[in-house]
N, C-alpha and C positions, 0 to 999 in steps of 0.2 A: 504493500500500500504506500502511495506517495506521501511524503511528509510536508509538502508545501504545494500551494496552487500557483499557477502562472497566469498572469494577465498581460495583455498587450493591446496595441492600437490597431485599428483597421488599416493603417498605413503600411502594415506588413504586406498587404495585397494577397494574402492567402485566400483560398476559396472556403466555402462553408464546410466541405468534407474534412479539411485539415483540422478545424476546430472540433468537429464531432469526433474525429478519430483520436485526437490527442488530449482532449479535455481542457485545452487552453481556453481562457475566457476572452472573448472578442469585445472590444470597446470602440464603437464607431465614432469617428469624427463626423461633424456635420458640414454641409455645404449649402449655400444659399445662392440661387440663380434668379436674378431679377426680382428679388424680394420673396421668393418662395423657398422654404426650408426643406431640406432632405437629409436623410441619414446615409452614411457610407456603409451599406449593408449588402455586400456581395452583388452590387449592381441591381438590387431589387427595387430600390426607390426610383431609379431611372436607368434605362438601358445605356450601355456604353456608346452605342450609335447615336442615341438622342443627346447624350451629354456632349459628345464630340461635335455634333452639329451645332449645339448651342455655343460651345466654346469657340468654334470656328467662325460663328456669326457675330462674335464680339459681345456675347452676353456678359453682364457684370456678375462675377462669381466670387464669393467670399467663403471662408472656411471657419470652423469653430472646433474647439477641443471636445474630447469625450466628456460625458457627464461625471462629475465628481461623486455624486450620490451613488452611482452604480459601482464605482471603484470601491467606495467605502463599504457598501452593502456586501460585496463579494469577499473582500478581505476580512470583514468582521465575522462573516459566516464561517470562514476558514479558521479564524482564531477560536471561535466557540467550539469547533470540532477538534481543537488541539493541534491544528496545522499552522504552519507559517505561510507567508505570501510573498510573491515577487511580481513586480510590474516592470516590463521592458518597454521603454517609451521610444517614440520618435525622437530624433535629435533635439536636445534642449535648445540648440541654437536656432531651430526652425519652428518650434512649437512650445507652448506653455504646459504641455502634458506632464513632463518630468516634474516640474515644480508643483503642479496640482497633486500628483500622486505622492510626492514627498510630504506634502501637508497632511494628506490622509494617513500616511505611514506614521508620522510623528504623533498625531492625535490618537491613533489606535494603539500604538505601543505604550503610550502613557496610560491608556485605559486598561490594557491587558498586559501587565508585567510578565516577562518570561516568553512572550511571543515576539516574533521578528517579521517585519515586512521590509524587504530590500527593493529599492527602486533603482533600476539600471538605466542610465542614459545610453542608449545604443550608439549615439553619435552617427547614426546611419539613417537611411530612408528605404522605404519599400522592402524588397526582399533581401536587401543588405541587413536590415533590421530583422527580417525573417530568418536569416541564417543563425542569428543569435538565439532566436526563439526556439529553433529546432535543436540547437545545442543544449538549451535549458531543459527541453523535454527529455532528451536522451539522459542527461545527468540526473534529473528527477527520477526517471524510471530505473536508473542504476542505484538509487538509494542515497545519492549525495544530498547534503543539507542545502538549505537556501543560501547560507553564507558561502559555502564552497562553490556553489554554482554561480552566484553573483560575482565573486572574486575572479573566477575563471572568465566570465563574459567580459568583465571590465579590462582584462588583458587581451582577450581575443578580438575585441572590437577594432583594435588598431590594425588587424590583418585583413580587414574587409575594405575593398576599394570600389568606388563608384565613378565611372567615366561616362559622360553623356554630352550630347550637343542638342541645341534647340534650333528650330526653324524660324521662329518669330521673336526677334529681339525685343519687341515691345512688351512682351510678358515679363521679361527680366527688368525692363524699365519700370513697369507698374509695381513690381515687387521691391523696388528700391535697390536693385542689385546692378543697375546699369544706368548711366546718365541719359537724359533725353537726347542730348547731342550725339553721344556714342551710338545710341540705338538707331537714330535716324541715319547717320552717316554709314554705320555698319550695314544697314538694310540697303542703302543705295548702291554700295560697292560689293555687295554679296558676301560680307564677312560672316562667318559662322564661329561662335565661341566654342571652345572645348572646356568643359567644366568638370569639377570633381567635388567630393566631400572631403574637407580637411580632417586632420586627426582630431580636431576639436568639434567636428560635426558641422562646420560652416560650409555653405555653398560658395565655391570660389572658381573663378576663371583661371585656367592654367595655360591657356593658349588661344590663338585665333588663326583661322585659315580662310583662304578664299574658296568658297563653294562647298556645298553639302557633301559631295563625293569625297573631298579631301578630309572633311571633318569626320565622316564615318570611318575612313581609313585610319585616322589618327586615334580614335577611341579604341578601335580593334587592336591596333599596335600596342597601345598602353595596357590593355587588358591581357594580351598575350605575354607581355613582359612580366606580369604578376602571376600568371597561371603556371601551375606546376603539379607534379604528382601529389595527390592528396587534396587538391583544391576543391574537389566535389563539383556539383552542378554550377555552371555559369549561367546567370540569369540575364535575359535580354528584355528590356522594357520598351514600350512605345506608346505614344499618344496619338491614336487615329492614323497611324502609318505602318500598318502590319507589313506591307511589302518591304519597307526599309528595315524593319526588324528582322525579317527573313533574310535579307541581304547580309545584315550583320551576323546573324546566326550561321549562315553558310561560310562566311569568312573565318569565323572562329573555329568551326569544325575543320575547315581546310588547314587551319593553323595548328591543329593538334588537340583541340578541346574534345574531351570524351563525351560529355553530356551537357545539354543545354535546356533551358526552359524559357520560352517566349511568351510574353503576356502583355496585356493592356494595363498601363499604369492606372491606379485608382483615382477617383475624382478629387480627393483632398489635395494630392500633390499636383495632379494635372492642371489644376486651376492656376498654379504659379509658374508653370513652365510652358504650357501651350501645345497646340496641335503641331505635330511634326517632330516632337521630342523623341529621341531614341537614345538608349543608354545601356550600359553593361555593368553588372555587379559581379565581382569575383573575389573569392577568398584566396589570399596569398598563402600557399602551403609553406610551413616552416620545418 
């Protein structure tokens, strides 16, 4: 029997089957499109096609954190059963979820002396975060404690790399990650940024190239440099551009990657990067 529960955000982009199979608790982010609120629950609130159509048409989309009350309810139920709890959050540099879960942990541990809730800042996004969740599941099932597992994840998160490029610079400008002048000039001359997640979990530009073809080749090159024996599945994400995702996938397979997973990025993150985004998430084997 497991001695702690695992909670995480919908930004892991796992499907419903994963949560049902593993017993991990799913905490949906919210998104608002032109004033109407939805929950990020396995594309049930809105289909990915309809979402991408709205995003491509310039709909105003904002996002919100998972509900604190639900996190507290699930952690407290675990404590009452004599179990500990863990929350693996979306990068604290990109969302307030880590801070929210940390408040819950502090309150509940004060109320239930002897019980532990660890909140792990994944410093990752999407299935980069998901890689850590899968590690936590494995360690939980092996009988490791919540502290052993959290300590391991906080070391391992530095070995997960995110490389991606966006097609529409205006989304980065709206998110405050690119100046209006740079966005307009870059668009006019066909500049495509190459971005990654820093070791601190920040979204950073690490290069810029002329044209989408070159940008895709660059992120593939970077991912292959990190890939090695024991890296596991390499994840390829896209936002409304499956053909580009398949192109990246084939390049990775041609480069020696053994197993890949191609998927549509979820609505909470897609809102900030836009249609045409394609990326690669890889764990560097040590």
